[in-house]
C-alpha positions in Angstrom: 75.2 151.4 16.8 75.9 150.1 20.3 76.2 153.6 21.7 73.0 154.6 20.0 71.2 151.5 21.4 72.4 152.4 24.9 71.4 156.0 24.6 67.9 155.2 23.2 67.2 152.5 25.8 68.4 154.7 28.6 66.3 157.7 27.5 63.2 155.7 26.8 63.0 154.4 30.4 60.7 151.4 29.6 61.0 148.4 27.4 61.5 149.1 23.7 60.1 146.8 21.0 62.4 145.6 18.2 60.6 147.5 15.5 61.0 150.7 17.4 64.7 150.2 17.7 64.9 149.3 14.0 63.2 152.5 13.2 64.9 154.9 15.7 68.4 153.5 15.8 68.8 152.1 12.3 66.3 154.2 10.4 64.9 150.9 9.0 61.3 150.9 8.1 60.0 147.6 6.9 57.5 144.9 7.6 60.2 142.3 6.7 61.5 140.1 9.5 65.1 140.9 10.3 67.4 139.9 13.2 69.6 142.9 13.0 68.5 144.2 16.4 68.7 140.8 18.1 72.2 140.2 16.7 73.5 143.5 17.9 72.0 143.1 21.3 73.4 139.6 21.6 76.9 140.7 20.6 76.8 143.7 22.8 75.7 141.6 25.8 78.7 139.4 25.3 81.0 142.4 25.3 79.4 143.8 28.5 79.5 140.4 30.2 83.2 139.8 29.3 84.3 143.3 30.3 82.1 144.0 33.3 80.8 140.6 34.3 77.3 142.0 34.0 74.8 139.6 32.4 71.8 141.9 33.1 72.8 145.2 31.5 70.2 144.8 28.7 67.3 142.6 29.6 64.6 141.2 27.4 61.0 141.4 28.4 57.7 140.6 26.6 57.5 144.3 25.8 61.0 144.6 24.4 64.6 145.5 25.5 65.4 147.5 28.5 68.6 148.7 30.3 68.5 147.4 33.9 
């Protein structure tokens, strides 16, 4: 999923809302509240920070997530 998140965010070029990532990356269509995306982003950020010392690879904005 991490690779799919990177590819989707990179290709989208602007912030992507959580529900769009759920739909496009996970194929998850629901109005239920889930933290799947947030959890994956959190864990992925930790890996990137640890390996590359980059705390700003994926940023959060009011409009969603974006690769910086």
